Every structure is written in C-alpha cells, then in structure tokens.
C-alpha positions as MATLAB code, in Angstrom:
seq = 'MQGTPNNPSGFIFSKRSMSNLAGTHKDLQKVIYEALRTSPVDFLVYNGLRTLEEQKTLVATGKSPTMRSRHLTGHAIDLAPITSSGNIEWGDIATFDALGTHIKATAKRLGIKIKWGGDWKSKDRPHYQLNWKAYPIDGPEPNTAPLPKPDLPTATPAPQNEPEGFLARMKALTRRYAF';
ca = [
       0.000    0.000    0.000;
       1.266    3.478   -0.886;
       1.954    5.679    2.121;
       2.160    9.428    2.699;
       4.457   11.463    4.959;
       1.736   11.514    7.671;
       0.887    7.842    7.149;
       3.968    5.952    5.913;
       2.244    2.556    6.039;
      -0.776    3.684    4.026;
      -2.990    1.469    6.223;
      -6.268    2.767    7.620;
      -8.679    1.494   10.266;
     -12.117    0.197    9.362;
     -15.119    1.683   11.120;
     -15.342   -1.593   13.047;
     -11.765   -1.219   14.330;
     -12.456    2.384   15.312;
     -15.564    1.268   17.178;
     -13.648   -1.506   18.969;
     -10.922    0.950   19.986;
     -13.480    3.367   21.488;
     -13.634    3.183   25.259;
     -10.075    1.954   25.653;
      -7.480    3.892   27.635;
      -6.073    6.933   25.816;
      -2.480    5.656   26.080;
      -3.446    2.359   24.493;
      -5.151    4.294   21.704;
      -1.989    6.356   21.171;
       0.079    3.203   20.736;
      -2.381    1.604   18.324;
      -2.889    4.693   16.150;
       0.875    5.253   15.902;
       1.519    1.548   15.287;
      -0.932    1.468   12.370;
       0.602    4.621   10.938;
       4.056    3.009   10.829;
       3.196   -0.692   10.619;
       4.779   -3.120    8.175;
       1.566   -5.192    8.489;
      -2.083   -4.155    8.154;
      -4.158   -5.080   11.206;
      -7.551   -4.651   12.803;
      -8.824   -4.135   16.321;
     -11.292   -6.966   16.870;
     -11.884   -6.499   20.588;
     -11.445   -3.711   23.104;
     -13.575   -2.695   26.067;
     -15.884   -5.484   27.252;
     -18.952   -5.404   29.445;
     -19.130   -7.563   32.565;
     -21.780   -9.708   30.863;
     -19.571  -10.242   27.797;
     -16.665  -11.293   30.015;
     -18.862  -13.649   32.059;
     -19.972  -15.314   28.834;
     -16.391  -15.653   27.586;
     -15.282  -17.231   30.863;
     -18.320  -19.548   31.014;
     -17.627  -20.798   27.485;
     -13.877  -21.202   28.066;
     -12.905  -18.427   25.667;
     -11.290  -16.369   28.437;
      -9.569  -17.731   31.535;
     -10.384  -14.917   33.958;
     -12.912  -12.421   35.237;
      -9.980  -10.141   36.034;
      -9.535   -9.171   32.381;
      -7.990   -5.842   31.476;
     -10.651   -5.648   28.746;
     -13.203   -4.833   31.468;
     -11.462   -1.549   32.265;
     -10.381   -0.511   28.765;
      -6.762   -1.440   29.465;
      -6.584   -4.219   26.831;
      -7.258   -4.856   23.174;
      -7.006   -7.749   20.772;
      -5.451   -7.168   17.356;
      -5.111   -9.375   14.313;
      -3.046   -8.868   11.174;
      -5.114   -8.917    7.993;
      -4.275   -9.795    4.425;
      -4.809   -7.453    1.484;
      -8.172   -9.213    0.945;
      -9.198   -8.406    4.547;
      -8.879  -11.919    5.970;
      -7.218  -12.956    9.214;
      -4.678  -15.736    8.761;
      -4.798  -17.244   12.262;
      -2.094  -19.785   11.398;
       0.412  -17.150   10.269;
       2.312  -16.992   13.547;
       5.240  -15.141   11.947;
       2.955  -12.236   11.014;
       1.380  -12.154   14.490;
       4.915  -12.101   15.922;
       6.028   -9.326   13.534;
       2.989   -7.283   14.598;
       3.747   -7.960   18.279;
       7.341   -6.795   17.852;
       6.134   -3.647   16.091;
       3.466   -2.814   18.706;
       5.961   -3.272   21.565;
       8.570   -1.105   19.805;
       5.959    1.592   19.167;
       4.869    1.572   22.827;
       8.471    1.772   23.997;
       9.173    4.700   21.644;
       6.113    6.501   23.091;
       7.107    5.678   26.690;
       3.954    3.621   27.282;
       4.349    0.342   29.149;
       2.446   -2.542   27.617;
       2.448   -6.322   27.833;
       1.928   -8.580   24.841;
       0.185  -11.934   25.171;
       2.669  -13.405   22.694;
       5.355  -13.133   25.397;
       3.336  -15.155   27.902;
       3.932  -18.822   28.718;
       0.400  -19.555   27.467;
       0.543  -17.567   24.207;
      -2.246  -15.099   23.398;
      -0.717  -13.382   20.366;
      -3.683  -11.086   19.577;
      -3.745   -9.635   23.133;
      -2.089   -6.366   24.261;
      -2.623   -4.691   27.612;
      -1.291   -1.783   29.578;
       1.140   -2.757   32.331;
      -0.650   -3.418   35.661;
       1.897   -1.513   37.768;
       2.025    1.519   35.498;
      -1.771    1.505   34.966;
      -3.485    0.149   38.107;
      -7.238   -0.148   38.064;
      -7.719    0.640   41.742;
      -6.610    4.246   41.257;
      -8.471    7.063   39.525;
     -10.602    6.055   36.568;
      -8.641    6.105   33.316;
      -9.454    8.654   30.679;
     -11.125    6.449   28.100;
     -12.475    9.286   26.003;
     -11.623    8.727   22.349;
      -8.597   10.569   21.074;
      -9.092   13.005   18.238;
      -8.981   11.019   15.030;
      -5.469   10.997   13.605;
      -4.763   12.208   10.105;
      -5.738    8.797    8.699;
      -8.824    7.936    6.638;
     -10.949    4.969    7.755;
     -12.036    2.498    5.107;
     -10.181   -0.821    5.370;
     -12.789   -3.538    4.797;
     -13.455   -5.950    7.633;
     -12.687   -9.620    6.991;
     -15.435  -11.362    5.037;
     -14.884  -14.954    6.033;
     -13.458  -16.914    8.902;
     -10.102  -18.539    8.013;
      -8.864  -21.970    9.114;
      -6.320  -22.787   11.848;
      -4.609  -21.372   14.972;
      -6.202  -21.275   18.358;
      -9.790  -22.442   18.454;
     -10.319  -19.849   21.170;
      -9.465  -17.028   18.765;
     -11.810  -18.447   16.143;
     -14.559  -18.575   18.732;
     -13.886  -14.958   19.712;
     -14.018  -13.971   16.058;
     -17.441  -15.609   15.802;
     -18.538  -13.993   19.089;
     -17.577  -10.516   17.893;
     -18.695  -11.195   14.319;
     -17.144   -9.037   11.676;
];
C-alpha cells in the first residue's frame, strides 16, 4: 500500500476497528494509532472494552480464563493482522509475531508500558494490555475518552470470512464478535 508522509504505512482502520478501539485507555489508543501509521503489516482491532456480561460469557464458554480481564477496564485490546483481501490468517504466527514486535517497539518509543500476550507462557498473540503496575485499576478512573482522530482515513474492509487454523479460542472470539 502506498503511504504518505503523515501515514507511511498507508494502512487505515475500518469503522469496526475504530468502534472496537473506542472506550479503551487513551495511552493504548496512542500506541495503536501510531503503530498502524508506521506498521509493516495491516491489522484490525477486533476487541477492546468489554462489558461484565460479555466477560462472564467468555469465561463460562472457556474463551477467556479470567474475570480479572484488562478488557473490562479498557486497558486491553485484541489485534489481528489482515491480508490485502481483509482476511485474518490465524495460522500465520510469523505475522502475528512481527505485529507484536512492532506494537511493543511503538509503545516503547512513546514511553507507554504494555504487555503482549505473545510473550506469555500460554501464548495469546492477539492480546495487548497496559502494564498493571504503570496503569493500576484501583486508582483514579482512566481517561477512556476517544482521542481526536489521527490524520488517517478509515475504510479498510473488515474480513469477510473466517479462516482456518490457529487457536480455536481465537476463532470462537471472532465468531462472538462477528465481523
């Protein structure tokens, strides 16, 4: 994709990704907007802030291991790289890893402490969350107001079909938050 000086990657968020990013912590939004602007890989935001009922359902169905999810407070998001046709290739671990490396480098450059699920013993490559110590939830409520839209258009199509492979849990989440 052809980039511009303000958007070297040329990638843009779909309306769905913008909607899923709404309600998340402003520092997480900063990382994700900047990461898309400079990313070597196009990606979408397929999950952000969750309601208590959504989280209870995910735990009850085995799609999430905890009720202490950072998604409940807007401190976490799930991202997935997408192909030029708008599909998620769940089995393309190298692309998930490249995206994870890029997101972490972007956060570090911005001075925002995040954790990536791809670094965990039980891998959760789509998951990114703000560091618990740097962003506790028992302090003042985070500012989850949406940031002003960056100088990026929004039109990337959402994936049209569910691909094969990689983590049945992620496939189930994709179905749960249908594109």
